[in-house]
N, C-alpha and C positions, 0 to 999 in steps of 0.2 A: 575467319573470310568467307566468303559464301563458296561454296564449289562450283568449281565451271564445268560445262559442259565435258570438258577434254578430260578432266581430273575423272569424272565419273568413267565414262566411257572405259578410260585406263585402270580405274579399280575393277568394274565388271570382267574384264578381260583377265583380273587375274585368275590363277588355278587355284579350286577348293583344295581343302588337305588330302583330299581322297583323291583328287584329280592330279594332284602333285606328287603320292604315291605309286598311284598309277604307273605315272610317264615315266619316276625313278629306277636307272638299273638294276637288276633283280644284286648285283652284288653290294651296290650301295643301302639297297632294302635290307640285307643280310646285316651287314653294317649296325646300321642302325637297329635292330632289334638288337644284335648285342651289346649294341652302348645301354640300350634300356633295361634288357632284363640285369646286365651287368652290375647298373648302379644299384635295379634294386635288390639284386641279391647280395650286395655289400651289405647293404643296409640290414635288409633282415639277418647275414650274418654276425652282425655285431650285435641285434638283439639278442639274437638265440644262445652269441656265444656269453652274453650278459646273464639270461636269462640261466645259461648251465652255470657260469660263475657262483650264481646265487644258491640253485640249488648244490650245487659240490662244496660249498660254502656252509649250507645251512646241513646238509643229511651226510655229506662224504667225508670229507676234511678241510680243516683250515688252519691256518698258520698264525700262532700266538709268541709272544715276547716273554720271557722270564721274568718278572720284574724285580726276585728276593734273592735271596740267598739260600733261601729253607732248605734245596735240593741238591747245594754245592759239595761236592766240585764235577758232580756227577752233569747237574746244571746250573749253569748262573746268572745270576741278574747282574744290576750293573758293580761293574767288578774293575779291577787292574790288574796285567796281565805283568809280573815279572821277573828278570832273571836276578839270583841272588848278586849283588855286587862283590862277594869272596868266592864261594864254591860256586857259582853259576847254575844252579839249581834254580829251574823254574817251575814259578807256581803262581795259584790268582789268591788275591786277597778280596774281601766286599769292600764294595763303594755304595751300596743302595741306599746308606744315609744321605748321601748329597741330594738324592733327588727327591726327597719327602716333605721339602717345602719347594713353593712355587721359584727361589731363588738359595742358590746352596749358602744354609747356614753351617754348616759341618764340613770341612774338608779332609780328607784321606790323604796324611802326608809320611807315613811310611808304614812297610808291612814285616814281620820274622820270617828265616825261613824256615821250613819245616826241617830241612835237612841242618845246617849248622846250628840254628839259633843266631845267625847273624839280624840285626833290627836296621834295616834295607833302608835310608831315606831318597825318599823320589826327589826326580826331579823335574816338576812341573813346570817350570817355565820352558826349559831349552830341548827337553826332550819327548817327542809327539808319545810316544807309546806310554810315556807313567801317567797320561791323562785318564778319566776314566772311560771306559768301553758301555754300551750298552750292553743290556742284557742279551742271551741267547734265542736266537729265534729256531721255534721248534713246528713241527708239522703234527698232528695232532689227528687222529682218525676218527672222526664220529662215527663211522660205518661199524665198525671191531666189536662194540657190544650191542650193536643189535640184532647183529647171528650168530652170537655168543656168549660166555658169562664171564668177568673179567679172570685172567688167574693170577695169582699170588707174586707177589716182587714184580707185578707190571707198575712202570710210569703211569697214573692216572692222572686227566682234567674233570673236575667236579665244581659244581655251584657250592660253594661253601656254605654249611649249615645254616651260620648264624648270621650270614649276607649275602643269599641268595642270590644278588645281582654279582655277586663277585666270582669270579673263575681264579681255583688255586689247582697248584698239582705238587704232587706226593707219591711216596709209592705206598703200591697195593699193601697192606701185613695182613689184615684179618679179615676173614672169608666168612660168609652167613653161617649160621647156626652152627658156635662155637666161642667160648670162651676164649680170650686171649690174659695175657701176663706179661710182665716184662719186668724182670730180676737181673742184677748182675749185667746188665747191658745187652742178654739172650730177649729172643721172645718162643715163649710155650702157650700150648694150644692145649684146650682140652674139645674135645666131642658136645654138641650138644650148651644150651644156657645154661649156665650151673648160675644159679641165682636164690636168694631166701627169699622169704616173706616180705622185708625189706627193701627187694630189689638189689639186693650189696652180693658182688658174687661168693660163691663157696667154694672159695679159696685155700691154701694155707701156704705158708713161711717156707715150705722149702717144696726141691725141684719136683719131689714126687708126688705132691697136692697139684702141680702146674699143669702136668699132661704130657705131651713130647716140644721137644724144643726144636725148632722150626728151624733147619737147614738151605741154604742160599744155594741153587744151582751154578754147575762151576764159572759161569759166564755174568750174571748175576753178582758173586762174591768178587772177583776182578774189577768189577765197573764201579763196584762200591768201596774198593778199600782207599785207605791212608795213607801216602808213605810216613815211613818212621825213619828211614835213612838209604844212601845211597853212594856206596863209595868210588863211583863213577866221578861224582863232583867233591873235588877236597879244596880248602880254602890255604889257598898259598901263605895269608901269616901264621897261619896257624902251623903250617910245615916246618916254616922259618923262625917259630918261635917254640919249636920240639914238643910241640901240644902234644901229648902222648893218643895215637889211634885208637880207633873205638874198636876194632879190632884186635885183637891181641894175642898169643901165644899162652896155651894154657893146660896145665896137670892137674888130677886129683892130690888135694894138699897144697898147691901150692900158691902163695902170696905175695910173689913178685912175678913177672913172666921170665919165663926157660929162655937162656941164651943161645940153647940146641936144639931149636924147634922150629915155629913156624919162622921166615924172615919176611918181614913186611917192610914193603917201600912205598911213599907216597913221591906223587908229582902233579901238576896241572892236569895231566892228562888222568889221575886216579889213582888207585891204588890197586896195588899188586903183591899178593902174598903165595909165600913158595915152600915146600918144604918135603924132606928126604925122610921117610917116615919108618923106623923099625918094625920090629915085632907086636910093639904097644903102638896105640893107637894117638897120633898127636893131637891135641886139638886145637883147632884158631874159634875164641870166643868170642862174641860181641858185647861192649859196655855202652848204655845206654846215656850217655852223658855230653855236655858241651858247656864252652867257656861259659864263665859269667860277665856281663856286662866289664868287671872290671879287667877281666882277664881278656877280655877282647880288645881293652882299651891298651894293656900290654903289650901285647902281640902286636898292635896298628903303630905301637912308639916301637919295635926293635926289641922290644925286652923277650927275655928266656919263658916259658912257662913249662920247662922241663922238671919241674917238681912237683908238677900234677899227678898224682898217684893212678895210676895206669886201669887198676882195678877200680876203682870207683865209679858209682852206678847211680840211676835214678831207675823207678818204674818206666814202664813204658804207659803213659796215659789218651785220654781222648783230648787230645792237642790236634784241633782243626786250624791249618796255615789260613784256611779262609777266614776264619772269624777274628785272625792275630791283626786287625791292622790298627795303627794308630792313628787318630786324630785330632783337630785343633777345632777352636770357632772358627771359622771362614774370615776371622774381620785379623787375623793372625795373621794369614795370607795375601789376603786381597784389600784394596783402596776400593773396589767395583767387583760385586762378588759377581761369579757366572749366573746367568738365567735361562727362560727356555727363550725360543726364538724359532718364529713362523719357518719349518722344516718342509721339504717334500717330503714323499716317500724314499726316495731312493738317497738323499741324504740323512735319515733315520736308519737305513740300513748301513749305511757307512759311517755312521758314529757321529753325526752332527745335528746335535739336537740343541747344546747348549752356547751359548755365548762363552769366550775364551776368558773372559776376566777382565780386571787389571790388578797385576799384583802389585803390594808394596812396596816402597824403595827400599826397606832392610828385610826383605825378606831373602831369607842367602839359600832358591831353590836348590834343592840339594845334598843342603850342608849336615854338621851335623845336629842331631831332633833336640841338644840340650839349649837349642836358640827359644825353643820353648815352655822353656823351664817349667814348672809345673802345670801347667795350661794341657799339657800331652795326656787324653785319657785311649786305652787300650780297648778296642774290640769292643762290641756291642756288650758285652757282661760284665768291662772291667779286670775281668783277670784271664784274657784271653794271651798272656805269655806261657803259657802251657795250657796242660789238662787239670782235671782234679779226678779222674775217677780212671780206675789200675785197668788194662785193658794186659787181658792176656792170649787172646786170639788173632795169634799171629802166622804171618806171611813170608817166607824169605826163600828168595831167589837169590842162584849163583851161576856163574858161568865159569865152570871146573873144568882144567884139563892133568887129563894122569897121563903117569909115564908108561911104557909096555913093562909089564909085569906087577903092577901095583895090586893089590889084593881087594882093598873093599874101602867106599866112601860111605860116610855117616853125614847124614845130616839130622840135629835135634832140635826141638822149643822143648821149654821149659814152662808150666801155668800152675802155679799151686805149689808149688814142691813136686809136682809131677813129670817123668822125662818121657816124650813123645818120640821118638825115635822111628826115621828109614833108615837102613843100612844097605844096600847095594856092593853084591859080591861081584867085584870085576871081573874075573873069572869069567862066571856063568851069565854076567847081567840081573841078574835076578833080584831083585828089592824086596826085602822084608821090612815090615813095621812093626812095631814093640809101643809098649805104654807099660813103665814099671818107676812105682816108689817105694822102694824096696821090693815089691814081691813084683811079680809079674801081672796085669788085669788086662781082662778079655775085651774082645771086641765084640758085638752085637753077635747075638749067631743067625745062622741062616733057619736055625729053631730048634728049639730047647733041647732037643737030644743032645745035636753038636755041638761044643765049646769052639770058640774061635780065637785063636789064642795068637796068632802070626798071619796075617795075612801075606800072601808073597804075588807078584807078576814078574813078568820076565819083560825087560827093558834092553836098549842099546847102548846103554851107559857100559861099558868095558873099558879095560887099561886099552891105553893108548889111545883113545877119542875126546874129542873137546864137546863139551855139549853144556847147552842152559838147562839145570832143573831147577822146579818149582817147587814146593815141598810149605803145607798148609795146617795147622790147626787150627780147625773152624765151626763152629757151633758142633761140639764137640762128633766131629768128622776130619780124618786125615785123607788130604787126597795127595795128587803125585804126578807133575805134569814134568815129561820130557822133551825139549823143544816143543813147545808151545801145545804139545797134544796131550790130554788126561787118559792116566796110566790105568786099567784097567784089573783090578785083583781079583784073586777069585774066592774073596768072600767077603762080606761088611765090613768097609773101613767104617763106620759109624760104631760109636761107644758111647755107652750112660756114665757120665762122669759122676752124675748122684748116688753112685753105687761104689763107689770108691774117696769122694768127698760129700763130705756135707756143707753147712751153709757156714760153719764155724771154719770149716777148714781149706773153704774155696777162697784165699787169700793168699796173696802173694807171699813164698820162704823166703828164709836166708840163712845161712848155716858156715857165714866165714869166707872170706876170701877162697879158702881152699874147697870151698863147695856155695858158690854163689846161686844155686838155684837159681830165684826170680829175677837174682841183682844181673844176671846174665842170661836171656831166655833164647839164646842165639844161641848154636853151636856147629862146626862142619869139622867132621875129625877123618886121618886119612890114616892107616895103615898096610906095611909092607911094599913099601914105593913110591914113588915120586910124584907132587901133585904140584898144580898151579892153579890158583884161585885169580881168575883177570878180575870179575864184578861180585859185589854183593850189595842187596837189597833186599831190606824189610820194610814190609805194611803190613797195617794194622787193620783188623777187622771194625765194620761200622759197632758204635753201642749207642745204644738206645737209652736214655734217662729214664728210669722210670717216677714220674712224676703226673697227678692231677691236676694239678694250678700252674696255669699260664702266666699267672700276677705275681711271680716272685722267681726269685732266681732256680735255674733248670737243674737242680742237685737229685741226686739218688740219696742223697746226703739226709736224714729227721735231722734238722739242722737242734730244734727245740731238744730233741731228747738226747742228743748229743752231747749242749750245752750243759743240762741237768746230769749227765754224767760227768764231764769235766768240771763242775762246779763252775763254770763262766762258762761268757760267750765264746762260738769257736768260729775263728773268722777261717774264709776259704784261703786268704792266705799260709795260714797255718799247715791245713791237710795239705795244698802243694807241697810242703817244708818237708812234711813228714815223706812224701814218696820220693825226697832226694836223703833220707836215712835208713839205709838197709838195716841199721840195728835195731830200730826201737818200733820195725814194722812188725813182729808179733804183740808189741805194746798197745798200739794204736786201737782206740774201741769204736772207729768207725766204720771196720769192714762189719758190726756187727748192726750197725745202723742205715745200712743201705734198703734201703726201702722195695716191698714188691707189690706190684700196684695190678689188678685184671680187671677186663672191660667183657661184660659181658654182649653178645653179637647176634640179632636175630633173625630172622628171615630177611631174607634182601636188604642187609645192613651189610655195610664194610667199612675198616679201619684203618685208613693213611695214614701213615706218618712221614715227615722228611726226612732226606738222607743228614741233611746238619740239623742233628736232634738239639744242640742247645741252641738253636738259632729258628726252630722250628714253629710256629703253634700249628697244630694238627689234634688229629683225632683225641688225642691223650688230655688237652688242656684246652679243648675251646668251648666247649660247655660251659653254659652262665657269661660268659665272657660280654655278652651286651651289657648285664647288667653290672657288672666290676667296672668297667670302662664308662658305664653311664648315658651306654646310647640306648636313643627313645626307639622303642619296637615301632614297628607300622600300623596303621589304623586296621589293613588287613589282618586277623589275626594267623591264615595260613600261611601268609609270607614265611613267617618266622616258624614256623611247625614246630621243625624240627632244632633250633637254638640253644637248645637245654640237652643234646642229644652229641655222645661220644659217637657217632658213630656217619658215614654219610648213606640215606637214600637209594634206593638203585634211581629214583626219578632224580635225583640230581647228580648224576652221573654225565658227563659231558663226551668224553672220547679217551684213545689211549696214545700217547705220546712216542711218536715213530722215531723220530729222525731232527737232529741238529744241521737243519738245511741251510741256516746264515750264522754263524757265530761269529765276535768281532773280526773286520778287519785291520792289518796291521796299517801303521801310518808313516814307517819309516821300513826302509830306507826309501821305497817307494809307499807314495800313499794310497790308500787301499789296496793293500796287497788283498789278497783272498785268505784268510784261515785256513785252508786244507786238512791242516793236523786235527781241527777238532768237528769238522764235516762229518758226522756218524750216525751207524743207527741209536738208539739209546735203549741203554740193555735196564 
């Protein structure tokens, strides 16, 4: 429509933007300015925050999700968190194998309790907390190693040399410019790179050839320990069946428990042991045994197990509860397998990353695992029902109360027939350490001129008081804690076991029930008065397997050499059987067939290993894995420059693991309940 004169006049009379602004009241002008500036500043703030987040992620810190169980139980990948049906002990088991394929091809249906060794069947259909949880979410500092060098025992994230596109997380054990060796589960280092003309380590098979044993600081030691036994968790079925307690009264020479010594009582609330000792020490000793599957079935059927020998025992081994999962092909559980689904970041944090699947009508969820017959498999190794390597480095903790006037309390750990004792004078509170194997052995001295036979320290443990006392013998060092605090002694509490043990004698010893030695490796004694043990727990130290081959079973033993000596192939199950037969320990050739492996570590090179030694592909054995697994190298020769190296170069370090900020949430009784118990700093 043509513009009329009236409309043109009306348009000409409209004020310009400047005129409109000038005519606007001052308060409205200020409000308009604030609106414009506020919108611009909000947009700028979002942009700045986004840029800062990128910079923070690139240079300061980043969140990672643990994918596997190679660092378990300190850090866990996809797993299940279980409370034992019998004793109530909480423990995790690995379930990463459920996530190895796009859809679930294998499903974890059970787990073995590390405390009572009951085989727990999972109720996948009805118990939401028996479903698989995602891995721990951790915070990693990328700045830590830009301003300083990594420390030994740090948990580090790095680009794995065999595939630099992939992040690994392990514990740093070997540092630059040293030769690292692994023997009998312990780690030794020699200063310098000791190699011959063929680049082979110049180390022997004796501890004195390997250098100094690596000792973990107390906080690291406690972060890396594994549960062996906790008297606070008792299986009701075993109590009702009169299965003998693992803590038994004992005296030198006794072949059956004496009636006039410690009184041990058990209930659903735990175990309590009481004694009123005379002038001779009264011993309460630990015997490492648990019911066989047949005995469990008898106990659950209400039959008696009172005829079990209370002094029967096995060796404590490198049993990993995390690896003691039982699984089957998913076709035996599901008609429609669980599979990945599109989820938000929040849903993934809440553990919702897969569909629930459709169960088979015949699957008895939580029922007897015999429903799977011979299709049931044990762990990733196939023999996870027990460990394979003897572990002598132990930690014992007791909640003990003494009566007024009681004279002394002794805690003892036996390793390779050697008694490591801590005796506390309850009159003065003085703690005294000793090492004896028929004769007194010396601790490391302050200097060569002053011998160190019995380090002493003053404690608050006196008659008429109750304390939590922890005593450890790990890495050739005795440590004592009272009520959570490490006790300082007047002299070194380290020692050199190779000065009184050689590789042939560094094995478990047994001299009959009257002198069980390694068949009863933990004891507590009271003298001159009454005492009550309210709880006793035993943990073991980490056991690093000596291997350079990740393509076969993770074993210390030279299996071909052992087979040659035995005249036939030796199965792992046969080795496990030996662990439960103290009478033949001295005849077992496997002790002499345990390997020693060494690794030279050069300038700017680092040697990490996983805490879960049998399930960890780490610097011990990743060299050459691309060829062994048939993977193609990159067209860029520099991309896999360190693929055959048994170390991580400095350039591939990503950062230091700081904290678990989001472990799995619980799904019941309230969905998505935060798991505050596991939110912590990483040791």
